[in-house]
C-alpha positions in Angstrom: 45.1 42.7 4.3 42.5 45.3 5.1 39.9 42.7 3.3 41.0 40.2 5.5 40.6 42.2 8.8 37.1 43.4 7.7 35.8 40.0 7.0 37.2 39.2 10.1 35.5 41.9 11.9 32.1 41.0 10.1 32.5 37.2 11.3 33.1 38.3 15.0 30.1 40.6 14.9 27.9 38.0 13.4 29.2 35.1 15.7 28.2 37.8 18.8 24.8 38.2 17.4 24.2 34.6 17.2 25.6 33.8 20.7 23.1 36.8 22.2 20.1 35.4 20.3 20.6 32.0 21.7 21.0 33.4 25.3 17.7 35.1 25.5 14.3 34.0 25.5 11.5 36.7 25.8 8.9 35.4 27.8 6.6 38.8 28.0 6.8 42.3 26.6 3.7 44.3 28.1 2.7 47.5 30.0 6.3 49.1 29.5 8.2 46.1 30.5 10.0 43.1 29.1 10.6 39.9 31.1 13.1 37.6 29.8 15.5 34.6 30.3 19.0 34.6 29.9 21.6 31.9 29.3 24.7 31.3 30.6 27.6 33.8 30.0 25.0 36.8 29.5 26.0 40.0 31.5 24.4 42.9 32.7 26.1 45.1 29.7 24.3 43.1 27.2 21.1 42.9 29.1 21.3 46.7 29.5 21.5 46.9 25.9 19.0 44.3 25.0 16.4 46.4 27.6 17.1 49.7 25.6 16.8 48.2 22.3 13.3 46.5 23.6 12.0 49.2 25.2 12.9 51.9 22.7 14.6 54.3 25.5 17.7 54.4 27.6 15.9 55.0 30.6 14.8 51.9 32.1 15.2 50.0 35.3 15.4 46.4 36.8 12.8 45.9 39.4 15.1 43.5 41.3 18.0 45.6 40.9 20.0 42.5 39.2 21.7 45.1 36.8 22.7 48.8 37.8 24.6 51.7 36.3 27.7 52.6 38.0 30.2 55.3 36.8 32.4 54.7 35.2 32.0 50.8 34.7 28.7 51.1 33.0 25.6 48.4 33.8 26.8 45.9 36.3 25.7 43.1 38.3 25.5 39.3 38.5 22.5 37.8 36.4 22.1 34.1 36.8 21.8 32.0 33.8 18.4 30.5 33.4 16.5 33.1 35.8 13.8 35.2 34.6 14.5 39.1 34.3 12.3 42.4 33.9 13.3 45.7 32.8 10.7 48.6 32.6 11.1 52.0 30.8 10.7 54.7 33.5 
């Protein structure tokens, strides 16, 4: 049973990575900022994690304010599919 649950967990993790990779298109990475497009179903939590990973820091912001950190909910906002977004390191 443990092996089955472990295998299912791994499949879910892999499929989530695949969806995320398909919903993002990096258009530019320069001057401490990364600019990208997102697909439908991509939320701010994913965008914030992506920015932290791409910028190499948890200290970043979205100049247009599309996503913000709100305690206790975390990263929240309403991104629009197909729109270009930028996040920059502080």
